[in-house]
KOLLO-50589 format. One record per residue (C-alpha): residue in three letters; x, y, z. Coordinates in nm, 3 decimals, decimal comma. Example, Ala and Ser with C-alpha at 12.3 -4.5 7.8 and 13.67 -1.06 7.14 Angstrom:
residues 2
 resn      xx      yy      zz
  ALA   1,230  -0,450   0,780
  SER   1,367  -0,106   0,714
***
This chain:
residues 676
 resn      xx      yy      zz
  MET  -3,934   6,894   0,955
  LYS  -4,268   7,048   1,052
  THR  -4,254   7,331   1,309
  THR  -4,500   7,586   1,444
  ASN  -4,314   7,913   1,435
  ASN  -4,578   8,159   1,548
  TYR  -4,528   8,385   1,842
  GLU  -4,766   8,203   2,074
  ASN  -4,590   7,873   2,037
  LYS  -4,258   8,036   2,109
  LYS  -4,409   8,165   2,430
  ILE  -4,535   7,820   2,522
  ASP  -4,186   7,675   2,468
  LYS  -4,060   7,915   2,736
  LEU  -4,286   7,764   3,003
  PRO  -4,122   7,570   3,286
  PHE  -4,046   7,212   3,192
  GLU  -4,282   7,065   3,454
  ILE  -4,581   7,255   3,310
  LEU  -4,475   7,198   2,949
  SER  -4,435   6,825   3,006
  MET  -4,780   6,802   3,161
  ILE  -4,931   6,974   2,855
  PHE  -4,727   6,749   2,626
  PHE  -4,823   6,434   2,816
  ALA  -5,191   6,525   2,818
  ALA  -5,192   6,623   2,452
  GLN  -5,058   6,285   2,344
  ASN  -5,374   6,117   2,471
  PRO  -5,652   6,174   2,214
  ASN  -5,912   6,064   2,466
  LEU  -5,850   6,371   2,678
  ALA  -6,081   6,655   2,589
  THR  -5,937   6,885   2,852
  VAL  -5,664   7,020   2,623
  SER  -5,735   7,307   2,390
  LYS  -5,666   7,279   2,016
  LYS  -5,377   7,525   2,041
  PHE  -5,212   7,325   2,315
  TYR  -5,266   7,004   2,116
  VAL  -5,098   7,148   1,805
  THR  -4,815   7,288   2,012
  ALA  -4,763   6,959   2,188
  HIS  -4,730   6,784   1,855
  ASP  -4,474   7,028   1,727
  THR  -4,142   6,849   1,666
  ILE  -3,939   7,104   1,860
  THR  -4,169   7,074   2,158
  MET  -4,155   6,698   2,148
  LEU  -3,777   6,698   2,121
  ASN  -3,754   6,940   2,412
  CYS  -3,972   6,727   2,633
  ILE  -3,838   6,388   2,533
  SER  -3,475   6,492   2,577
  LYS  -3,541   6,619   2,936
  TRP  -3,779   6,347   3,041
  LYS  -3,697   6,153   3,352
  LYS  -3,819   5,800   3,404
  GLN  -4,125   5,780   3,630
  ILE  -4,170   5,508   3,887
  ASP  -4,456   5,340   3,703
  GLN  -4,295   5,367   3,356
  GLU  -4,136   5,079   3,164
  CYS  -3,842   5,284   3,039
  CYS  -3,838   5,621   2,868
  TYR  -4,124   5,818   2,726
  LEU  -4,086   5,672   2,375
  CYS  -4,079   5,318   2,512
  THR  -4,397   5,396   2,706
  PHE  -4,576   5,561   2,414
  LYS  -4,442   5,365   2,111
  ARG  -4,693   5,518   1,874
  MET  -4,491   5,840   1,882
  ILE  -4,223   5,652   1,690
  LYS  -4,457   5,671   1,390
  ASP  -4,379   6,043   1,368
  LYS  -4,119   6,050   1,088
  ASP  -4,011   6,408   1,152
  LEU  -3,954   6,331   1,518
  MET  -3,749   6,023   1,436
  VAL  -3,539   6,209   1,179
  ALA  -3,471   6,483   1,433
  ILE  -3,370   6,231   1,703
  PHE  -3,138   6,045   1,465
  LYS  -2,985   6,363   1,322
  LYS  -2,925   6,529   1,661
  ASP  -2,827   6,199   1,821
  LEU  -3,047   6,290   2,121
  SER  -3,038   6,099   2,446
  PHE  -3,401   6,058   2,547
  GLY  -3,349   5,875   2,875
  CYS  -3,376   5,527   2,729
  THR  -3,205   5,253   2,930
  PHE  -3,097   5,065   2,617
  LYS  -2,727   5,099   2,546
  GLU  -2,775   5,137   2,169
  LYS  -3,067   5,378   2,175
  LYS  -3,085   5,432   1,798
  LEU  -3,079   5,060   1,730
  HIS  -3,357   5,017   1,982
  LEU  -3,575   5,269   1,796
  TYR  -3,467   5,115   1,469
  SER  -3,578   4,769   1,581
  ILE  -3,923   4,903   1,676
  ILE  -3,960   5,073   1,335
  LEU  -3,865   4,749   1,158
  ASN  -4,084   4,535   1,379
  LYS  -4,394   4,753   1,346
  GLY  -4,338   4,817   0,977
  TYR  -4,342   5,196   0,998
  LEU  -4,253   5,227   0,630
  GLU  -4,289   5,605   0,599
  VAL  -4,054   5,653   0,892
  LEU  -3,809   5,395   0,757
  PHE  -3,807   5,550   0,411
  GLU  -3,747   5,896   0,556
  LEU  -3,455   5,769   0,763
  LEU  -3,303   5,592   0,462
  THR  -3,318   5,905   0,247
  GLN  -3,167   6,145   0,501
  THR  -2,800   6,238   0,536
  ILE  -2,592   6,441   0,777
  LEU  -2,286   6,654   0,717
  GLU  -1,973   6,597   0,923
  GLU  -1,672   6,822   0,905
  ILE  -1,355   6,632   0,826
  PRO  -0,995   6,742   0,881
  SER  -0,835   6,920   0,589
  ASP  -0,481   7,007   0,504
  SER  -0,476   7,383   0,562
  SER  -0,106   7,391   0,475
  SER  -0,199   7,367   0,107
  ASN  -0,346   7,718   0,129
  PRO  -0,287   7,868   0,480
  THR  -0,417   8,213   0,382
  ASN  -0,747   8,079   0,257
  PRO  -0,837   7,767   0,456
  LYS  -1,142   7,575   0,348
  LYS  -1,380   7,356   0,543
  ILE  -1,465   7,018   0,401
  TYR  -1,776   6,830   0,501
  GLN  -1,856   6,469   0,442
  ALA  -2,213   6,362   0,362
  LYS  -2,293   6,041   0,550
  PRO  -2,610   5,830   0,568
  LEU  -2,838   5,882   0,865
  ILE  -2,868   5,505   0,898
  ASN  -2,573   5,295   0,796
  VAL  -2,720   4,973   0,663
  ASN  -2,370   4,853   0,572
  PHE  -2,229   4,824   0,922
  CYS  -2,056   4,504   1,030
  ASN  -2,291   4,213   1,105
  PHE  -2,594   4,413   0,990
  ASP  -2,750   4,100   0,841
  ASP  -2,713   3,916   1,171
  TYR  -2,871   4,211   1,351
  VAL  -3,175   4,225   1,120
  ASN  -3,220   3,847   1,121
  SER  -3,229   3,851   1,501
  LEU  -3,538   4,076   1,496
  SER  -3,897   4,007   1,416
  VAL  -3,898   4,230   1,109
  ASN  -4,203   4,335   0,913
  LEU  -4,177   4,182   0,564
  ASP  -4,238   4,510   0,379
  ALA  -3,978   4,681   0,595
  PHE  -3,732   4,404   0,516
  PHE  -3,789   4,447   0,142
  MET  -3,734   4,822   0,177
  LEU  -3,400   4,755   0,345
  GLU  -3,301   4,520   0,067
  ASP  -3,375   4,787  -0,192
  ALA  -3,218   5,072   0,005
  HIS  -2,931   5,098  -0,242
  ARG  -3,182   5,187  -0,515
  ILE  -3,308   5,498  -0,336
  THR  -3,202   5,817  -0,514
  ILE  -3,073   6,091  -0,286
  ASN  -3,003   6,448  -0,389
  ILE  -2,755   6,542  -0,121
  LEU  -2,695   6,894  -0,245
  ASP  -3,064   6,988  -0,237
  GLN  -3,112   6,819   0,099
  HIS  -2,857   7,048   0,260
  ASN  -2,938   7,356   0,051
  VAL  -2,598   7,345  -0,121
  THR  -2,583   7,486  -0,474
  LYS  -2,330   7,414  -0,746
  GLU  -2,210   7,773  -0,720
  MET  -2,141   7,728  -0,349
  LEU  -1,932   7,421  -0,420
  LEU  -1,725   7,591  -0,686
  LYS  -1,690   7,943  -0,543
  GLU  -1,729   7,950  -0,164
  LYS  -1,491   7,834   0,103
  THR  -1,695   7,535   0,209
  CYS  -1,680   7,204   0,023
  VAL  -1,894   6,896   0,057
  GLN  -1,730   6,560  -0,003
  ILE  -1,994   6,300  -0,087
  HIS  -1,950   5,978   0,111
  LYS  -1,866   5,670  -0,092
  THR  -2,188   5,484  -0,001
  LEU  -2,407   5,776  -0,106
  SER  -2,212   5,921  -0,398
  ASP  -2,420   6,021  -0,695
  ASP  -2,255   6,018  -1,031
  LEU  -2,107   6,366  -1,031
  GLU  -2,162   6,391  -1,403
  ARG  -2,537   6,394  -1,337
  ILE  -2,494   6,700  -1,116
  PHE  -2,222   6,882  -1,310
  ASP  -2,168   6,904  -1,682
  ASP  -1,798   6,889  -1,602
  PRO  -1,717   6,752  -1,253
  LYS  -1,344   6,809  -1,291
  MET  -1,363   7,160  -1,143
  LEU  -1,532   7,035  -0,825
  ILE  -1,286   6,750  -0,787
  LYS  -0,995   6,987  -0,836
  ARG  -1,138   7,223  -0,573
  LEU  -1,180   6,940  -0,324
  LEU  -0,820   6,840  -0,378
  GLU  -0,697   7,198  -0,350
  ALA  -0,882   7,225  -0,019
  GLY  -0,690   6,927   0,114
  CYS  -0,938   6,646   0,056
  ASP  -0,756   6,313   0,082
  VAL  -0,927   6,088  -0,172
  TYR  -0,706   5,797  -0,073
  GLU  -0,781   5,808   0,300
  ARG  -1,156   5,850   0,251
  ASN  -1,164   5,570  -0,008
  SER  -1,349   5,807  -0,236
  LYS  -1,581   5,678  -0,502
  ILE  -1,452   5,961  -0,721
  LEU  -1,118   5,783  -0,755
  LYS  -1,276   5,441  -0,796
  ASP  -1,510   5,573  -1,061
  ALA  -1,226   5,741  -1,249
  ILE  -1,029   5,416  -1,251
  SER  -1,313   5,175  -1,329
  ASN  -1,463   5,395  -1,603
  ARG  -1,122   5,498  -1,742
  LYS  -1,174   5,873  -1,690
  THR  -0,816   5,971  -1,759
  GLU  -0,861   6,347  -1,714
  ILE  -1,010   6,309  -1,366
  LEU  -0,745   6,057  -1,265
  HIS  -0,476   6,293  -1,388
  ILE  -0,612   6,569  -1,159
  ILE  -0,623   6,332  -0,860
  LEU  -0,268   6,210  -0,918
  GLU  -0,144   6,566  -0,968
  TYR  -0,260   6,664  -0,618
  SER  -0,181   6,339  -0,438
  LYS   0,090   6,382  -0,177
  LYS   0,145   6,021  -0,077
  THR   0,132   5,671  -0,216
  HIS  -0,211   5,517  -0,248
  ALA  -0,256   5,276   0,043
  ASP  -0,423   5,023  -0,188
  LEU  -0,195   5,075  -0,488
  GLN  -0,104   4,706  -0,508
  TYR  -0,469   4,606  -0,489
  ILE  -0,563   4,854  -0,764
  LEU  -0,285   4,733  -0,993
  TYR  -0,387   4,374  -0,922
  GLU  -0,723   4,460  -1,077
  PHE  -0,572   4,580  -1,408
  ARG  -0,551   4,303  -1,666
  PHE  -0,759   4,398  -1,970
  ASP  -0,624   4,597  -2,265
  LYS  -0,890   4,867  -2,227
  GLU  -0,738   4,952  -1,888
  THR  -0,386   5,004  -2,021
  GLU  -0,394   5,385  -2,034
  ILE  -0,522   5,417  -1,677
  ALA  -0,270   5,159  -1,553
  ARG   0,015   5,343  -1,727
  MET  -0,083   5,668  -1,552
  MET  -0,083   5,495  -1,212
  ILE   0,248   5,318  -1,274
  LYS   0,426   5,629  -1,402
  HIS   0,303   5,835  -1,108
  TYR   0,414   5,579  -0,849
  ILE   0,726   5,463  -1,028
  ASP   0,926   5,468  -0,703
  ALA   0,665   5,280  -0,500
  LEU   0,551   5,008  -0,735
  PRO   0,461   4,662  -0,603
  ASN   0,605   4,352  -0,769
  LEU   0,466   4,385  -1,121
  GLY   0,599   4,039  -1,205
  ALA   0,370   3,889  -0,941
  ILE   0,074   4,084  -1,082
  LEU   0,153   3,972  -1,438
  TYR   0,182   3,610  -1,334
  LYS  -0,139   3,621  -1,129
  HIS  -0,338   3,734  -1,434
  ARG  -0,150   3,514  -1,682
  THR  -0,469   3,340  -1,800
  THR  -0,671   3,656  -1,871
  ILE  -0,426   3,943  -1,921
  GLY  -0,437   4,128  -2,252
  MET  -0,129   4,176  -2,467
  SER  -0,123   4,556  -2,427
  MET  -0,146   4,530  -2,049
  ALA   0,122   4,260  -2,040
  ASN   0,344   4,481  -2,255
  LEU   0,298   4,766  -2,005
  TYR   0,398   4,554  -1,705
  LEU   0,696   4,413  -1,895
  GLU   0,799   4,763  -1,999
  TYR   0,835   4,846  -1,629
  GLY   1,039   4,538  -1,545
  ALA   0,782   4,268  -1,467
  GLY   0,981   4,010  -1,662
  LYS   1,300   4,067  -1,464
  THR   1,165   3,955  -1,125
  ARG   1,227   3,604  -1,000
  PRO   1,063   3,361  -1,016
  TYR   0,775   3,531  -1,197
  GLY   0,963   3,612  -1,519
  SER   1,080   3,258  -1,594
  ASN   0,750   3,116  -1,467
  MET   0,562   3,339  -1,710
  VAL   0,776   3,210  -1,999
  LYS   0,712   2,854  -1,886
  TYR   0,337   2,919  -1,879
  ALA   0,335   3,075  -2,227
  ILE   0,530   2,782  -2,373
  ASN   0,316   2,517  -2,199
  LYS  -0,001   2,682  -2,328
  GLY   0,134   2,730  -2,680
  GLU   0,098   3,110  -2,663
  ILE   0,376   3,208  -2,903
  LYS   0,273   3,575  -2,919
  MET   0,301   3,607  -2,542
  ALA   0,636   3,426  -2,542
  ASP   0,764   3,658  -2,817
  LEU   0,652   3,959  -2,614
  LEU   0,831   3,827  -2,305
  MET   1,152   3,779  -2,502
  HIS   1,120   4,125  -2,657
  HIS   1,146   4,268  -2,305
  ASP   1,441   4,043  -2,209
  THR   1,242   3,839  -1,959
  ILE   1,469   3,621  -1,748
  LEU   1,488   3,249  -1,825
  ASP   1,571   2,944  -1,620
  TYR   1,851   2,804  -1,835
  ASN   1,850   2,480  -1,637
  ASP   1,491   2,412  -1,743
  ILE   1,563   2,209  -2,054
  LYS   1,195   2,116  -2,082
  VAL   1,101   2,474  -2,170
  PHE   1,374   2,481  -2,435
  ARG   1,255   2,150  -2,578
  GLU   0,890   2,261  -2,585
  ALA   0,986   2,590  -2,749
  ILE   1,154   2,392  -3,028
  SER   0,850   2,167  -3,069
  MET   0,605   2,455  -3,095
  GLY   0,836   2,663  -3,314
  CYS   0,886   2,953  -3,072
  ALA   1,202   3,099  -3,223
  SER   1,237   3,391  -2,981
  VAL   1,271   3,165  -2,674
  VAL   1,501   2,921  -2,853
  GLU   1,727   3,207  -2,960
  LYS   1,755   3,341  -2,603
  TYR   1,864   3,000  -2,480
  LEU   2,118   2,955  -2,758
  GLU   2,267   3,303  -2,712
  SER   2,318   3,266  -2,337
  ASP   2,651   3,159  -2,189
  GLU   2,454   3,008  -1,899
  PHE   2,295   2,747  -2,125
  ASN   2,463   2,408  -2,131
  LYS   2,602   2,366  -2,484
  ASP   2,583   1,987  -2,456
  ASP   2,205   2,021  -2,475
  ILE   2,240   2,180  -2,819
  LEU   2,372   1,856  -2,968
  ILE   2,094   1,663  -2,795
  GLU   1,811   1,887  -2,914
  PHE   1,928   1,976  -3,266
  PRO   1,796   1,651  -3,423
  ASN   1,456   1,728  -3,272
  ALA   1,465   2,074  -3,429
  CYS   1,539   1,918  -3,769
  ARG   1,258   1,664  -3,734
  LYS   1,009   1,940  -3,654
  ASN   1,077   2,082  -4,001
  ASN   1,110   2,434  -3,862
  ASN   1,365   2,605  -4,081
  GLU   1,384   2,918  -3,864
  ILE   1,472   2,716  -3,554
  VAL   1,733   2,513  -3,744
  THR   1,890   2,835  -3,872
  LEU   1,913   2,968  -3,514
  PHE   2,096   2,655  -3,402
  LEU   2,344   2,685  -3,687
  LYS   2,391   3,062  -3,657
  ASN   2,477   3,027  -3,288
  THR   2,721   2,740  -3,339
  ILE   2,945   2,883  -3,611
  GLY   3,281   2,735  -3,525
  SER   3,331   2,544  -3,203
  LEU   3,547   2,791  -3,013
  GLU   3,453   3,130  -3,159
  SER   3,333   3,398  -2,925
  LYS   2,985   3,539  -2,979
  LYS   3,137   3,865  -3,093
  ARG   3,332   3,689  -3,365
  LYS   3,026   3,488  -3,463
  LYS   2,830   3,804  -3,526
  THR   3,101   3,954  -3,744
  ALA   3,196   3,636  -3,927
  SER   3,189   3,655  -4,303
  GLN   2,881   3,497  -4,458
  ASN   3,102   3,318  -4,710
  LEU   3,305   3,151  -4,435
  LYS   3,026   3,053  -4,196
  SER   3,033   2,691  -4,097
  SER   2,859   2,533  -3,800
  PHE   3,021   2,242  -3,620
  LEU   2,673   2,091  -3,582
  VAL   2,596   2,009  -3,943
  ASN   2,842   1,724  -3,991
  THR   2,821   1,567  -3,644
  LYS   2,664   1,223  -3,610
  GLY   2,766   1,130  -3,963
  GLY   2,556   1,387  -4,144
  LYS   2,239   1,260  -3,979
  PHE   2,076   1,602  -3,988
  LEU   2,100   1,627  -4,365
  GLU   1,940   1,283  -4,388
  ILE   1,651   1,400  -4,168
  ALA   1,592   1,696  -4,400
  ILE   1,603   1,461  -4,698
  GLU   1,348   1,229  -4,536
  ASN   1,121   1,526  -4,468
  LYS   1,164   1,640  -4,830
  ASN   1,242   1,986  -4,695
  MET   1,450   2,147  -4,966
  GLU   1,479   2,477  -4,783
  MET   1,628   2,306  -4,479
  ILE   1,862   2,108  -4,703
  ASN   1,992   2,432  -4,852
  ILE   2,029   2,584  -4,504
  LEU   2,236   2,288  -4,385
  LEU   2,447   2,298  -4,700
  GLU   2,498   2,672  -4,660
  TYR   2,632   2,618  -4,306
  GLY   2,880   2,356  -4,424
  ALA   2,693   2,024  -4,445
  LYS   2,866   1,778  -4,677
  PRO   2,639   1,531  -4,856
  GLU   2,757   1,171  -4,892
  PRO   2,745   0,983  -5,226
  ASN   2,490   0,749  -5,069
  ASN   2,252   1,046  -5,027
  LYS   2,107   0,961  -5,369
  LYS   1,759   1,060  -5,253
  LEU   1,885   1,413  -5,189
  PHE   2,012   1,425  -5,547
  LEU   1,696   1,289  -5,711
  ASP   1,460   1,498  -5,496
  SER   1,664   1,806  -5,578
  ILE   1,609   1,738  -5,949
  LYS   1,234   1,716  -5,887
  GLN   1,244   2,046  -5,700
  GLU   1,490   2,199  -5,948
  ASN   1,719   2,283  -5,657
  LEU   2,040   2,364  -5,841
  TYR   2,231   2,453  -5,524
  ALA   2,170   2,110  -5,372
  ILE   2,238   1,933  -5,703
  ASN   2,575   2,102  -5,749
  SER   2,667   2,040  -5,382
  TYR   2,602   1,670  -5,432
  LEU   2,789   1,646  -5,763
  GLN   3,104   1,774  -5,592
  VAL   3,130   1,458  -5,380
  LEU   3,095   1,217  -5,676
  ASN   3,382   1,043  -5,854
  LEU   3,312   0,961  -6,218
  ASN   3,569   0,683  -6,207
  ASN   3,322   0,501  -5,986
  GLN   3,055   0,312  -6,182
  VAL   2,800   0,356  -5,901
  HIS   2,854   0,731  -5,907
  ARG   2,820   0,742  -6,287
  ASP   2,494   0,549  -6,264
  ILE   2,358   0,791  -6,004
  VAL   2,413   1,074  -6,252
  GLY   2,248   0,854  -6,517
  GLU   1,938   0,824  -6,299
  GLY   1,945   1,199  -6,266
  LEU   1,955   1,239  -6,644
  ALA   1,650   1,013  -6,683
  MET   1,463   1,201  -6,412
  SER   1,550   1,542  -6,558
  VAL   1,405   1,428  -6,892
  HIS   1,095   1,289  -6,719
  TYR   1,035   1,621  -6,536
  ARG   1,127   1,827  -6,842
  CYS   1,416   1,997  -6,657
  SER   1,634   2,084  -6,954
  SER   1,871   2,308  -6,757
  ILE   1,940   2,030  -6,506
  TYR   1,989   1,781  -6,790
  ASP   2,251   2,014  -6,938
  ILE   2,425   2,047  -6,599
  LEU   2,443   1,670  -6,553
  PHE   2,547   1,604  -6,913
  SER   2,822   1,867  -6,886
  PHE   2,933   1,723  -6,551
  MET   2,970   1,382  -6,714
  SER   3,176   1,553  -6,983
  ASN   3,420   1,678  -6,716
  TYR   3,285   2,034  -6,687
  LYS   3,293   2,065  -6,307
  PRO   3,021   2,279  -6,146
  THR   3,059   2,503  -5,846
  LYS   2,807   2,502  -5,562
  LYS   2,618   2,808  -5,674
  GLY   2,714   2,839  -6,039
  LYS   2,516   2,702  -6,329
  ILE   2,691   2,501  -6,598
  GLN   2,647   2,630  -6,949
  PRO   2,788   2,348  -7,163
  LYS   2,997   2,463  -7,455
  VAL   2,985   2,127  -7,635
  ILE   2,740   1,840  -7,662
  LYS   3,009   1,584  -7,720
  VAL   2,931   1,251  -7,560
  SER   3,222   1,160  -7,334
  GLU   3,333   0,814  -7,235
  ASP   3,198   0,876  -6,886
  VAL   2,856   0,937  -7,036
  LYS   2,881   0,623  -7,244
  GLY   2,996   0,439  -6,935
  ILE   2,656   0,469  -6,770
  SER   2,489   0,132  -6,723
  GLN   2,288   0,017  -7,024
  ASN   1,957  -0,003  -6,840
  LEU   1,994   0,363  -6,736
  LYS   2,073   0,474  -7,090
  ASN   1,768   0,283  -7,210
  ASN   1,561   0,451  -6,937
  ILE   1,673   0,793  -7,060
  LEU   1,555   0,696  -7,410
  GLN   1,231   0,562  -7,265
  GLN   1,157   0,893  -7,089
  ALA   1,239   1,091  -7,404
  CYS   1,001   0,874  -7,612
  ASN   0,725   0,900  -7,353
  LEU   0,744   1,279  -7,372
  GLY   0,799   1,290  -7,748
  ASN   1,128   1,477  -7,699
  MET   1,332   1,406  -8,009
  GLU   1,638   1,602  -7,891
  TYR   1,692   1,389  -7,583
  ALA   1,596   1,073  -7,770
  ARG   1,881   1,134  -8,016
  LYS   2,122   1,213  -7,728
  ALA   2,025   0,887  -7,564
  ILE   2,107   0,695  -7,884
  LYS   2,447   0,871  -7,895
  MET   2,505   0,765  -7,536
  GLY   2,445   0,406  -7,642
  ALA   2,077   0,348  -7,563
  ASP   1,910   0,053  -7,741
  VAL   1,565   0,107  -7,895
  ASN   1,487  -0,258  -7,828
  GLY   1,574  -0,217  -7,460
  ILE   1,282   0,011  -7,386
  GLU   0,925  -0,089  -7,298
  PRO   0,777  -0,307  -7,578
  ASP   0,459  -0,098  -7,602
  THR   0,651   0,225  -7,667
  PHE   0,644   0,177  -8,045
  CYS   0,269   0,104  -8,063
  LYS   0,191   0,388  -7,822
  ALA   0,379   0,627  -8,051
  TYR   0,149   0,516  -8,337
  VAL  -0,172   0,535  -8,132
  SER  -0,072   0,877  -7,994
  ASN   0,011   0,995  -8,346
  ARG   0,372   1,074  -8,253
  THR   0,505   1,007  -8,598
  ASP   0,848   1,155  -8,524
  ILE   0,911   0,907  -8,242
  PHE   0,750   0,629  -8,447
  ASP   0,984   0,695  -8,741
  PHE   1,281   0,747  -8,509
  LEU   1,241   0,401  -8,356
  ILE   1,212   0,237  -8,699
  GLU   1,525   0,420  -8,817
  ASN   1,719   0,295  -8,516
  GLY   1,630  -0,070  -8,563
  ILE   1,314  -0,152  -8,372
  GLU   1,250  -0,528  -8,363
  LYS   1,040  -0,696  -8,634
  GLU   0,802  -0,833  -8,370
  ARG   0,716  -0,478  -8,257
  ILE   0,647  -0,381  -8,621
  GLU   0,411  -0,680  -8,664
  GLU   0,224  -0,579  -8,349
  TYR   0,192  -0,227  -8,482
  GLU   0,059  -0,346  -8,821
  PHE  -0,205  -0,567  -8,657
  ILE  -0,322  -0,285  -8,430
  LYS  -0,337  -0,053  -8,729
  THR  -0,550  -0,305  -8,923
  CYS  -0,793  -0,342  -8,631
  THR  -0,820   0,034  -8,605
  GLU  -0,893   0,069  -8,977
  GLY  -1,167  -0,201  -8,957
  ASN  -1,036  -0,439  -9,230
  PHE  -1,202  -0,763  -9,116
  ASP  -1,053  -0,992  -9,382
  LYS  -0,701  -0,872  -9,312
  VAL  -0,754  -0,910  -8,940
  LYS  -0,853  -1,275  -8,986
  LYS  -0,537  -1,342  -9,185
  MET  -0,309  -1,172  -8,934
  VAL  -0,452  -1,353  -8,634
  SER  -0,308  -1,673  -8,772
  LYS   0,038  -1,531  -8,698
  ARG  -0,037  -1,606  -8,333
  ILE  -0,022  -1,245  -8,208
  ASP  -0,110  -1,210  -7,839
  LEU  -0,449  -1,037  -7,848
  ASN  -0,422  -0,914  -7,485
  ILE  -0,090  -0,730  -7,502
  TYR  -0,037  -0,376  -7,378
  ASP  -0,336  -0,352  -7,144
  GLY  -0,588  -0,469  -7,407
  MET  -0,466  -0,217  -7,665
  ILE  -0,572  -0,437  -7,964
  LEU  -0,936  -0,477  -7,852
  LYS  -0,952  -0,113  -7,748
  GLN  -0,834   0,009  -8,091
  ALA  -1,071  -0,235  -8,267
  GLY  -1,356  -0,074  -8,076
  LYS  -1,264   0,260  -8,230
  SER  -1,338   0,115  -8,576
  CYS  -1,697   0,037  -8,468
  ASN  -1,671  -0,292  -8,662
  ILE  -1,876  -0,543  -8,460
  ASP  -1,752  -0,836  -8,667
  ILE  -1,389  -0,762  -8,577
  ILE  -1,471  -0,721  -8,211
  ASN  -1,670  -1,048  -8,196
  PHE  -1,397  -1,224  -8,389
  LEU  -1,124  -1,103  -8,151
  LEU  -1,335  -1,207  -7,852
  SER  -1,385  -1,552  -8,003
  LYS  -1,009  -1,584  -8,046
  GLY  -0,934  -1,510  -7,681
  ALA  -0,932  -1,130  -7,644
  LYS  -1,041  -1,037  -7,290
  PRO  -1,234  -0,712  -7,228
  GLU  -1,122  -0,711  -6,865
  LYS  -0,765  -0,663  -6,983
  ILE  -0,844  -0,319  -7,117
  VAL  -0,696  -0,032  -6,915
  TRP  -0,868   0,274  -7,056
  ASN  -0,625   0,528  -6,916
  SER  -0,318   0,347  -7,040
  ILE  -0,290   0,555  -7,356
***
């Protein structure tokens, strides 16, 4: 503010108002040459103008007040700042005098004046709690904007005026104007930290305190000690501490707070991301006795909330509020969010045990934690267990199936007894209901682990579960094999033949230990469920010999295919017939250079026809054209065994033999190159 402080001007200010006003009035007119330079300067002094304008009375021929009559005086930025700061009444008839001046400034585009008004602030003393330190009370002042561009309906007010475009743009960018409030009011950092007067920066003008202070915590602490109510004033300090996760500052604010934050629920409603967890925990712990419904907050942010934040809300009971707890579980299951569902169950979130759909979906998606809570509850209808267990088996989820069985050990046992039941005596009433259907489902799914689980909890395979037996051999599942053998009766031919198929398969898959188990079983060495059989003798019993002939021949066939002489000899002892195996076995043994099998079949009476086929193939391979021509007359089928004769002749590289065989009816398309 510009002032003329010399002695003469002070004298002039003491003149009677009537004389002073005449000088002032005359000095405002630049066309008047009757006023001396000193009077002109004095008349334009801000203090003089304020003095005159504030005491001016409307004249008969005037439109309104002095400023309305001489609008160009509004261009004086110092005068306008003084009027706005002192809230002077200058005789204007308008009800809202400041708005009237404001409208003129905007209309005329007095940008220097507007900028000055937008950058100025005033200090207002606010009530403080002197009880916090009655012996050393402190005054607290609030810095407020000279012009509040954020008042209600401000946009409507501006739009109703004829506003200069540049002035309008300046208003739009008002929030970008940097204001140094401390310098403006001659307040130093030392004054803030050491003296009895504090300045609380208004929320709409707050600078980042960290730009003013290296460590703003001391100032904030002093404001709080002086009785500053950061909640009531809606301080940016608190908002900044929360939004920027300044835990130390928030800790100071909470330490001095004497009442619950009026907007606590709103603030907590804003917390949903994991990075906000620490701040949220501080707020929740501080207001533990005044918390809003955390379940409602959790459910509101269900689509965006982070796992750490959800864990915090659940830790403080969010999952135990109805209906939000069960609704949150329902949401997690419907969206397939197993991690969230597991977290909810970890905190014992309440469930709606009548909502069978959630239980069913949890089974389908494999959410074991939710399924377990349902199964463990006495509120859950046990009839639904029988209905949903087949679905659990079909989903191939071994963990879920185990939960069903674990929670249904015995039909009438209490949960306490279930938990303490011996593992060797556990048996679920589920496994053998519906005629062993569940074991059949596991067999269809080829899920050996589930098969073992069902057997462990008391499932009893039926003799017609042959697929279980044969698949168990493939998987070398001794537990399942021995469980199945216990339900067979060797006096039954069908049962003996099932074991015979198992012997053939064990040879085919080179499972010698399983072969020994089955062979010993047929020799009346009974296995236990979990124990392996170690046969003491290899004597062929009548039960072994009683296997159907085609199965014994198949065992021999598999042994010859693999070149396993030990099992080939056992098959002969069982009664297998070398002429009951595939006709090409003998020739394949020659072509594959398996001389032991080749000799073994001759020793055990292979048919003459097979020997003739072998000799012809051997001749073609050796490339003896004359001998080939002689042997063809014996009417040997040249296309046997997937074109083996023509294929072997090709190995001799004798074109004459090949052409001769083709002329006699050999067909190249009969050759299967991967058959040997």
